[in-house]
N, C-alpha and C positions, 0 to 999 in steps of 0.2 A: 763802830760797834762790832764786836766779835761774837758770832752766834755759835761757833764751834759745835755743830751737830745738834743744835736745839732749834728745830723748825718752828716750835711754838713761839719762841722769843723773836725769831725772824718775822713771822707773820704778825705778831703784836707790834713790832716796829713799823711795819708797812701800814697797818691799820692806824696807828697813832699819827703817822705822817699824812695819811689821807684825811684824817679828821682835822689836822692842822692846816691842810691845804685849802679847805673850804671854810674859811673863817668869816666871810661876809658875802653880801649879794654880788659884789663884783667878781669874787672868786667863783661863785656858782655860774655866773654868766660866762666867765672864761672857760669853765669846764664844758659848758654847752657848746661854746664856740669851738673848743678843741674837738669835741665829738663830731661837729659839723665840718671840720677842716681836714678830715682824714684823707679824702681823695686828692685834694690839691697838695697836701703835705707829702703824700706818697709820690706824686708827680714831680715835685721839686727834688726830693731825695733821689729818685730814680734818674733824674736828669744829671745830677752830680756824680752818682755812683752807678752807672748802668751795668757794668760788668759784675760788680759786687752784689747787686740786688736782682739780677736777672732770674735766678732760680728760687727766689724767696716769694712765697705767697703774699698777696696784699695784706691779708689778715695778720699774718705772722710779723710782717714788717711794721705794720701799724702798731701792733702791741709792743714791739721792741722799741720803736721810736717813742711811743707814748710813755712807756715805763722809764726810759732814759730821761725824757723831759720832766716827768713827774718826780723821779727820785733824785736827779742831779740838777734840775733846772733852777732850783732856788739858790744855787751857788752863783748864778748869773743875775737872776732877778726873782724876787719873791713871787711874782705873778705867773712865772713859767710853770710852777708846780701844779696849780689847778688846771691850766691849759693842757699840760701833759697828762693829767689824770683823765680828762675828757677823751683825749686821743687814745689812751690805753684802754679805757672802758669800751670805746667804740670798736677798737681792734679786737679785743677779747670777745666782745659780743658777736662780732661778725664771724670770728673763728668758731664760737660755740653754737652759732645758729644752725649749722648743719645737723647736729644731733638733737638740739633742743626743739627745733621746729618739728622733727619727727615725733617726738614725745607729745608735744602739744596737739599736733594734728590727729593723734589717736582719739582725741576727745570730740572730733568733728562729727556732727550728726550724719548718720548714714543717708545717702541720697541727696545731700545738700550740694549745691554747685560750688 
């Protein structure tokens, strides 16, 4: 697909792929498993590529690996896409937690422990 400067079409393509990746209960379980497998997946990737990944933050690497598995994984096996989607969401969630948690913590009751 050529998106040639049309970010809306690119985003629509990713959303359509995400909808297709979660087609049944097994896909949902694989997405949850992918979200839970991030630390061990990072450990495996860093063991194989220590020099290439030494300066990359865990969250960034998890998001990149997850997106690659999500976007291209179905070329190897249909069930890799939902697993990769879970890894991607966990990686992006960890990356975003630094600024999202600050916003949410503003709602904390004053004086609460």
